[in-house]
C-alpha positions as CSV (number, residue, x, y, z in Angstrom):
1,X,100.8,115.3,-57.9
2,X,101.9,113.4,-61.0
3,X,105.6,113.3,-61.4
4,X,107.8,113.0,-64.5
5,X,109.0,109.5,-65.1
6,X,112.7,109.4,-65.9
7,X,113.6,107.5,-69.1
8,X,116.5,105.2,-70.0
9,X,119.7,107.3,-70.3
10,X,119.0,109.4,-67.2
11,X,121.9,108.7,-64.8
12,X,119.6,108.7,-61.7
13,X,118.2,105.3,-62.9
14,X,121.7,103.8,-62.2
15,X,121.9,105.3,-58.7
16,X,121.7,103.0,-55.7
17,X,119.1,104.4,-53.4
18,X,119.9,105.8,-49.9
19,X,118.4,104.0,-47.0
20,X,115.5,106.0,-45.5
21,X,116.2,106.4,-41.8
22,X,113.3,108.7,-40.9
23,X,109.9,109.1,-42.5
24,X,109.0,112.7,-42.7
25,X,106.3,114.7,-44.5
26,X,108.6,114.9,-47.6
27,X,108.8,111.1,-47.8
28,X,105.1,110.7,-47.3
29,X,104.4,113.2,-50.0
30,X,106.8,111.5,-52.4
31,X,105.2,108.1,-51.8
32,X,101.7,109.6,-52.4
33,X,102.9,111.3,-55.6
34,X,104.6,108.1,-56.7
35,X,101.3,106.2,-56.3
36,X,99.5,108.8,-58.3
37,X,102.2,108.7,-61.0
38,X,102.2,104.9,-61.2
39,X,98.4,104.7,-61.5
40,X,98.3,107.4,-64.2
41,X,100.9,105.5,-66.2
42,X,99.1,102.2,-65.8
43,X,102.1,100.7,-64.1
44,X,102.3,98.0,-61.4
45,X,105.4,99.4,-59.8
46,X,107.5,102.5,-59.5
47,X,110.8,103.1,-57.8
48,X,112.0,106.4,-56.4
49,X,114.8,106.6,-58.9
50,X,112.3,106.6,-61.7
51,X,111.0,110.0,-60.4
52,X,114.4,111.4,-59.7
53,X,115.1,110.4,-56.1
54,X,117.9,108.0,-55.1
55,X,116.1,106.5,-52.2
56,X,115.1,103.0,-51.0
57,X,111.4,103.6,-51.7
58,X,109.1,101.8,-54.1
59,X,105.4,101.5,-54.6
60,X,103.5,98.6,-56.2
61,X,100.0,97.5,-57.0
62,X,99.3,94.3,-58.9
63,X,95.7,94.0,-57.8
64,X,94.2,95.1,-61.1
65,X,96.2,92.6,-63.3
66,X,93.8,89.6,-63.6
67,X,95.7,87.6,-66.3
68,X,98.9,87.2,-64.3
69,X,97.8,86.0,-60.8
70,X,99.8,86.5,-57.7
71,X,99.9,85.0,-54.2
72,X,101.0,86.8,-51.1
73,X,101.6,86.0,-47.5
74,X,101.9,89.1,-45.3
75,X,103.8,88.5,-42.0
76,X,103.2,84.8,-42.4
77,X,99.5,85.0,-43.1
78,X,97.9,84.2,-46.5
79,X,96.2,87.2,-48.1
80,X,93.2,85.9,-50.0
81,X,92.3,89.3,-51.5
82,X,95.3,91.2,-52.8
83,X,93.3,94.3,-53.4
84,X,92.8,94.7,-49.7
85,X,96.6,95.0,-49.2
86,X,97.4,97.1,-52.3
87,X,99.0,99.4,-53.0
88,X,102.2,98.6,-51.2
89,X,104.6,101.3,-50.1
90,X,107.9,99.7,-49.2
91,X,110.9,101.4,-47.6
92,X,114.4,99.8,-47.4
93,X,113.3,96.5,-48.9
94,X,115.6,93.5,-48.9
95,X,114.6,90.5,-51.1
96,X,115.6,86.8,-50.9
97,X,115.0,84.8,-54.0
98,X,113.7,81.3,-54.3
99,X,115.9,78.9,-56.3
100,X,113.5,78.1,-59.1
101,X,113.3,80.6,-61.9
102,X,111.1,81.2,-65.0
103,X,111.0,83.4,-68.0
104,X,108.3,86.0,-68.0
105,X,107.4,89.1,-69.9
106,X,108.4,92.5,-68.4
107,X,108.2,96.1,-69.3
108,X,109.2,99.2,-67.5
109,X,107.8,102.7,-67.3
110,X,111.3,104.1,-67.9
111,X,111.5,102.1,-71.1
112,X,108.4,102.9,-73.1
113,X,107.3,100.4,-75.7
114,X,110.0,97.9,-74.7
115,X,109.1,94.5,-73.3
116,X,111.2,91.3,-73.0
117,X,111.2,87.9,-71.4
118,X,113.3,88.2,-68.2
119,X,114.4,85.2,-66.0
120,X,113.3,85.8,-62.4
121,X,112.8,83.7,-59.3
122,X,109.3,82.2,-59.0
123,X,109.1,82.9,-55.3
124,X,110.5,85.7,-53.2
125,X,110.6,86.7,-49.6
126,X,110.9,90.4,-48.9
127,X,111.4,92.4,-45.7
128,X,110.7,96.1,-45.7
129,X,109.4,98.9,-43.6
130,X,106.1,100.9,-44.0
131,X,105.6,104.6,-43.8
132,X,104.4,104.1,-40.3
133,X,107.7,102.6,-39.3
134,X,106.5,99.0,-39.0
135,X,108.4,96.1,-40.4
136,X,106.7,93.7,-42.7
137,X,107.5,90.4,-44.4
138,X,106.1,89.4,-47.7
139,X,106.2,86.0,-49.4
140,X,105.1,86.2,-53.0
141,X,104.6,84.3,-56.2
142,X,103.4,85.3,-59.7
143,X,103.4,88.8,-60.9
144,X,103.9,90.2,-57.4
145,X,107.1,88.2,-57.0
146,X,108.3,89.5,-60.4
147,X,107.4,93.1,-59.7
148,X,109.1,93.0,-56.3
149,X,112.3,91.8,-57.9
150,X,112.1,94.4,-60.7
151,X,111.5,97.3,-58.2
152,X,114.2,96.2,-55.8
153,X,116.6,96.0,-58.8
154,X,115.7,99.7,-59.6
155,X,116.5,100.7,-56.0
156,X,120.0,99.2,-56.5
157,X,120.6,100.8,-59.9
158,X,119.9,97.7,-61.9
159,X,117.6,98.0,-64.9
160,X,115.6,95.2,-66.5
161,X,117.7,95.5,-69.7
162,X,120.6,94.3,-67.6
163,X,118.8,91.1,-67.2
164,X,117.8,90.7,-70.9
165,X,119.3,88.1,-73.1
166,X,121.8,89.4,-75.6
167,X,119.4,88.5,-78.4
168,X,116.6,90.6,-76.7
169,X,119.0,93.5,-76.2
170,X,120.1,93.3,-79.9
171,X,116.4,93.3,-81.0
172,X,115.8,96.5,-79.0
173,X,119.1,98.2,-79.7
174,X,117.7,100.9,-82.0
175,X,114.9,101.9,-79.6
176,X,117.4,101.9,-76.6
177,X,119.7,104.2,-78.6
178,X,116.8,106.5,-79.4
179,X,115.8,106.7,-75.7
180,X,119.4,107.4,-74.7
181,X,119.6,110.3,-77.2
182,X,116.3,111.7,-76.0
183,X,117.6,111.6,-72.4
184,X,120.9,113.3,-73.4
185,X,118.9,116.2,-74.8
186,X,117.0,116.8,-71.6
């Protein structure tokens, strides 16, 4: 079932997600609905907060983005075909950032029509749990590394505008104010 994506101004987007201690049918259904919602919106990632749930749950799929390549190691093994491992459903993720950073273009489903260059780590290591209760470790570069950082930020109530330069924020200020007002009316 496709879910409504919460827009900037909705307080749930600033909520830190609760750790998921037990995977039940509700969590499985939420993950499935989030995947459907992300795909319908042509997104590469979606956090539970973006659909109204303050939980440590995110879904990602970067396999269809050909112009922004990614690399991935899963539990120490290189993944030559990302599509085989996508989509990812990650519970309780913890990310460690590499030291080198780069600017790269980002958007967000909760901020329609807004993109900006955001500085992010080039490499990340992430530990998370699966719906089956297994632990996994991901090492990533490229768009996957960027998406993992963006989604883990969401799970902690951090939005990509928080990482924008002041010049980028200023250039988007009227659109951000409009989104805020639209959210206030809902």
